C-alpha positions as CSV (number, residue, x, y, z in Angstrom):
1,M,127.8,93.9,123.4
2,S,127.3,91.6,120.4
3,L,124.0,92.6,118.8
4,A,121.7,90.9,116.3
5,F,118.7,92.8,114.7
6,L,115.5,90.6,114.2
7,F,112.7,91.5,111.7
8,P,109.1,90.3,112.4
9,G,106.9,88.2,110.1
10,Q,103.2,88.1,109.3
11,G,100.8,88.2,112.2
12,S,102.5,91.3,113.8
13,Q,100.5,93.8,111.7
14,A,98.0,96.1,113.3
15,V,96.1,99.3,112.2
16,G,98.2,102.2,113.3
17,M,101.5,100.5,112.7
18,G,104.3,103.1,112.0
19,V,102.1,106.1,112.7
20,E,103.9,107.4,115.8
21,L,107.2,106.9,113.9
22,A,106.0,108.8,111.0
23,H,104.8,111.7,113.2
24,A,108.3,111.9,115.0
25,F,110.8,111.2,112.2
26,Q,111.4,112.5,108.7
27,S,113.4,109.3,108.0
28,A,110.4,107.2,108.8
29,R,108.1,109.3,106.6
30,E,110.5,109.0,103.6
31,V,110.5,105.2,103.8
32,F,106.7,105.1,103.8
33,A,106.6,107.5,100.8
34,E,109.1,105.4,99.0
35,V,107.1,102.1,99.5
36,D,103.9,103.8,98.5
37,E,105.6,104.9,95.4
38,A,107.2,101.5,94.6
39,L,103.7,99.8,94.9
40,N,101.6,102.7,93.3
41,Q,99.5,102.2,96.4
42,R,98.5,104.2,99.4
43,L,99.8,101.5,101.7
44,F,100.7,103.9,104.6
45,R,97.2,105.2,104.6
46,L,95.9,101.6,104.9
47,M,98.4,101.0,107.6
48,S,97.3,104.1,109.4
49,E,93.5,103.9,109.0
50,G,92.7,100.4,108.1
51,P,90.3,98.7,107.5
52,E,92.0,95.8,109.4
53,E,90.6,93.1,107.1
54,E,92.3,94.7,104.1
55,L,95.7,95.4,105.9
56,T,95.6,91.6,107.0
57,L,95.5,90.5,103.3
58,T,98.9,88.8,102.7
59,E,99.7,91.0,99.8
60,N,99.4,94.1,102.0
61,A,100.6,92.8,105.3
62,Q,103.9,91.7,103.9
63,P,105.1,94.9,102.5
64,A,103.6,96.9,105.4
65,L,105.5,95.0,107.9
66,M,108.7,95.4,105.9
67,A,108.0,99.3,105.6
68,V,107.8,99.7,109.4
69,S,110.9,97.6,109.9
70,L,112.9,99.7,107.4
71,A,111.4,102.9,108.9
72,V,112.8,101.9,112.3
73,A,116.1,100.9,110.7
74,R,116.6,104.1,108.7
75,T,115.6,106.2,111.7
76,L,118.1,104.3,113.9
77,E,120.8,105.1,111.3
78,N,119.9,108.8,110.3
79,D,118.7,110.1,113.7
80,F,120.5,108.0,116.3
81,H,123.7,107.1,114.3
82,V,123.1,103.4,114.9
83,G,123.7,101.4,111.7
84,M,123.0,97.8,110.8
85,E,126.7,97.3,110.0
86,G,127.4,97.7,113.7
87,A,125.6,94.3,114.5
88,S,126.9,90.9,114.2
89,F,124.0,89.4,112.2
90,V,120.5,90.3,111.1
91,A,117.6,87.7,110.7
92,G,114.0,87.9,109.7
93,H,111.0,85.5,110.3
94,S,109.7,84.4,107.0
95,L,108.8,87.7,105.2
96,G,111.1,89.4,107.7
97,E,114.1,87.9,105.9
98,Y,113.4,90.5,103.0
99,S,113.3,93.3,105.7
100,A,116.6,91.9,107.0
101,L,118.1,91.9,103.6
102,A,116.9,95.5,102.8
103,A,118.2,96.8,106.2
104,A,121.6,95.2,105.5
105,R,121.6,96.7,102.0
106,A,121.5,93.6,100.2
107,I,118.2,94.3,98.3
108,G,116.8,97.9,97.6
109,L,114.0,99.2,99.5
110,K,111.7,99.6,96.5
111,D,112.7,96.1,95.3
112,A,111.9,94.6,98.6
113,A,108.4,96.3,98.7
114,R,107.7,94.9,95.0
115,L,109.0,91.5,95.9
116,L,106.8,91.2,99.1
117,K,103.7,92.4,97.3
118,L,104.4,89.7,94.6
119,R,105.1,87.2,97.2
120,G,101.9,87.8,99.1
121,Q,99.8,87.6,95.9
122,A,101.6,84.5,94.7
123,M,101.1,82.7,98.0
124,Q,97.5,83.5,98.1
125,K,97.0,82.2,94.5
126,A,99.0,79.0,95.0
127,V,96.1,77.2,96.9
128,P,92.5,77.7,96.7
129,V,90.9,79.1,99.8
130,G,89.9,76.1,102.1
131,E,92.1,73.5,100.7
132,G,95.0,74.3,102.9
133,A,95.4,74.9,106.6
134,M,98.0,75.6,109.3
135,A,97.9,74.9,113.1
136,S,100.1,75.8,116.1
137,L,101.1,73.1,118.4
138,I,101.6,74.5,121.9
139,G,102.5,73.3,125.3
140,P,105.5,72.3,127.5
141,K,105.8,68.8,125.7
142,V,106.0,70.4,122.2
143,D,109.3,69.9,120.5
144,L,110.5,69.3,117.0
145,A,110.2,65.6,117.4
146,L,106.6,65.6,118.6
147,A,105.7,68.0,115.8
148,E,107.2,65.9,113.2
149,Q,105.6,62.8,114.5
150,A,102.2,64.6,114.5
151,A,102.9,65.9,110.8
152,A,103.9,62.4,109.7
153,E,100.6,61.1,111.0
154,G,98.9,63.8,108.9
155,A,100.9,63.1,105.8
156,K,99.3,59.7,105.6
157,V,96.3,61.4,104.0
158,G,97.9,64.3,102.3
159,V,100.5,67.1,102.5
160,C,101.5,68.0,106.1
161,V,105.0,69.2,107.2
162,V,106.4,71.4,110.0
163,A,106.3,75.0,108.6
164,N,107.7,77.1,111.6
165,D,110.0,75.7,114.2
166,N,109.5,78.9,116.4
167,N,110.6,77.7,119.8
168,L,110.1,74.8,122.3
169,G,106.4,74.9,123.1
170,N,105.4,76.6,119.9
171,I,105.7,74.9,116.4
172,V,103.5,75.3,113.4
173,I,102.4,72.6,111.0
174,S,101.1,73.3,107.5
175,G,99.5,71.5,104.6
176,E,96.3,70.1,103.2
177,K,93.2,70.8,105.4
178,A,92.3,67.0,106.0
179,A,96.0,66.2,106.7
180,V,96.5,69.1,109.0
181,D,93.2,68.0,111.0
182,R,94.5,64.5,111.3
183,A,98.0,65.9,112.6
184,I,96.0,68.1,115.2
185,E,94.3,64.9,116.5
186,A,97.7,63.1,116.6
187,A,99.3,66.0,118.4
188,K,96.5,66.1,121.1
189,T,97.3,62.3,121.9
190,L,100.9,63.2,122.2
191,G,100.1,65.8,124.9
192,A,100.0,69.1,122.8
193,R,97.4,71.7,122.5
194,A,96.6,72.3,118.8
195,I,95.2,75.6,117.6
196,P,94.1,76.1,114.0
197,L,95.3,79.3,112.5
198,N,93.2,81.9,110.9
199,V,95.4,82.0,107.7
200,S,94.4,82.3,103.9
201,A,97.0,79.7,102.7
202,P,99.1,76.9,103.9
203,F,102.4,78.8,104.0
204,H,105.9,77.2,104.2
205,C,104.9,73.7,102.7
206,P,105.1,72.0,99.2
207,M,101.7,73.4,98.2
208,M,103.4,76.7,97.9
209,G,105.4,75.5,94.8
210,P,103.6,77.8,92.3
211,A,104.5,80.8,94.6
212,A,108.1,79.6,94.7
213,E,108.2,79.5,90.9
214,A,106.9,83.1,90.8
215,M,109.5,84.2,93.2
216,A,112.3,82.6,91.3
217,E,111.5,84.5,88.2
218,A,111.1,87.9,90.1
219,L,114.2,87.3,92.1
220,A,116.3,86.4,88.9
221,G,115.7,89.9,87.8
222,T,116.5,91.6,91.1
223,A,119.9,93.0,92.2
224,I,121.3,91.4,95.3
225,A,124.5,92.5,97.0
226,A,126.4,91.0,99.9
227,P,124.6,92.0,103.1
228,Q,126.4,93.9,105.9
229,P,126.2,92.2,108.4
230,P,125.4,88.5,107.4
231,V,121.8,87.4,107.2
232,V,121.1,84.1,109.2
233,A,118.8,82.5,106.8
234,N,115.5,80.7,107.6
235,V,116.4,77.8,105.4
236,T,119.9,77.1,106.6
237,A,119.8,78.5,110.2
238,R,123.3,79.9,109.4
239,P,124.8,83.2,108.3
240,E,124.7,83.8,104.6
241,T,126.4,86.5,102.4
242,D,126.7,85.1,98.9
243,P,124.2,87.0,96.6
244,A,123.6,83.8,94.4
245,E,123.0,81.6,97.6
246,L,120.7,84.2,99.0
247,R,118.6,84.3,95.8
248,R,118.3,80.5,95.9
249,L,117.4,80.5,99.6
250,L,114.7,83.1,99.3
251,V,113.1,80.8,96.6
252,E,113.5,77.7,98.8
253,Q,112.1,79.7,101.8
254,V,108.6,79.8,100.3
255,T,108.1,76.0,100.6
256,G,110.7,75.4,103.3
257,R,110.8,75.3,106.9
258,V,111.4,78.5,109.0
259,R,114.2,77.2,111.3
260,W,113.7,80.1,113.7
261,R,114.7,78.3,116.9
262,E,117.9,76.9,115.3
263,S,118.7,80.3,113.9
264,M,118.5,81.9,117.4
265,V,120.3,79.2,119.1
266,W,123.2,79.5,116.6
267,M,123.4,83.3,117.0
268,A,123.4,83.0,120.8
269,Q,125.8,80.1,121.2
270,Q,128.0,80.0,118.1
271,G,127.7,83.6,117.1
272,G,128.1,85.0,120.6
273,V,125.1,87.4,120.4
274,T,124.3,88.9,123.8
275,H,121.6,91.2,122.7
276,F,118.7,90.8,120.3
277,A,116.7,93.8,119.1
278,E,113.4,93.4,117.2
279,V,113.0,96.1,114.5
280,G,109.5,96.9,113.5
281,T,106.1,96.3,115.0
282,G,105.0,94.0,117.7
283,K,107.0,91.9,120.2
284,V,106.6,88.4,119.0
285,L,110.3,87.8,118.3
286,T,111.3,89.4,121.6
287,G,109.1,87.0,123.3
288,M,110.7,84.1,121.4
289,A,114.2,85.4,122.0
290,K,113.6,85.4,125.8
291,R,112.5,81.9,125.7
292,I,115.2,80.5,123.3
293,A,118.3,82.5,124.6
294,P,117.3,83.4,128.2
295,D,120.9,84.5,128.9
296,A,120.7,87.2,126.2
297,Q,118.9,90.6,126.5
298,A,116.0,91.1,124.1
299,S,114.2,94.3,123.3
300,A,111.6,95.5,120.8
301,L,112.1,98.7,118.9
302,N,108.6,99.9,118.1
303,T,108.3,103.5,119.2
304,P,110.3,106.6,119.3
305,A,110.9,106.1,123.1
306,D,112.1,102.5,122.3
307,L,114.7,103.9,119.9
308,E,115.8,106.6,122.2
309,A,116.4,104.2,125.1
310,F,118.1,101.6,122.8
311,A,120.5,104.2,121.3
312,A,121.4,105.4,124.8
313,S,122.1,102.0,126.0
314,L,124.8,101.3,123.4
């Protein structure tokens, strides 16, 4: 088996995330305590009890999702003797790239928590609420060419770009509200369904420039080591190990496209991956993996039972 671990992004958060893991494993409890200490915040209590609207805030959701992913990764290693280094690659969707880097020991857990808290705050501050928008283009006709054509129509009146190339049939655009609205209408005429997303800011577009600057400053002072295994980066859709390049790509990622479909295709075809395992909460990336690489196995590692079954299968 050639294995890649995948780490989810924003949208997978839910009240109760991580609770079952914390009840079952000391390793998970230690991760949640370390993240709380790093942030000087009772984040695990918020994850456990809510309220949902506070957990969903970008500055809370991002470190919370990382915390659950790293709780799973540490439990796999300590309790089931399954380390990340046994995989061929790791990859994370948007903020999940920080989770992947932390799991691969390129960034320290506490540094990852602080960086994601800052990233969430900086993204929220970059664009006043209501000025930006995002939308999902959905349907059997939706591919990158269609999405780029719709975004180009929107760009005639403002910033509008393809933000997340998730998989065929599901691509996200982002930018100024008027431009995204125009792109939505264009997408409909091209045969796509277009669903405005309930987000607080237009992520992964040039409007996030101030957030990229904040992350460049923060990352300049953060120790980054070569990850083991390599991280398939959102920006390049290729494996990366050089710390200086990883630092640059994390900055570029704030305004750049999440090339998830391309990343998955590369791992399955050129990388030879036969099994994808989603580490953390939710099953969004597992569903995408099954659509992008149907010949590979895909599983979500959310619960103690998931971890036991996965370890037994190796």
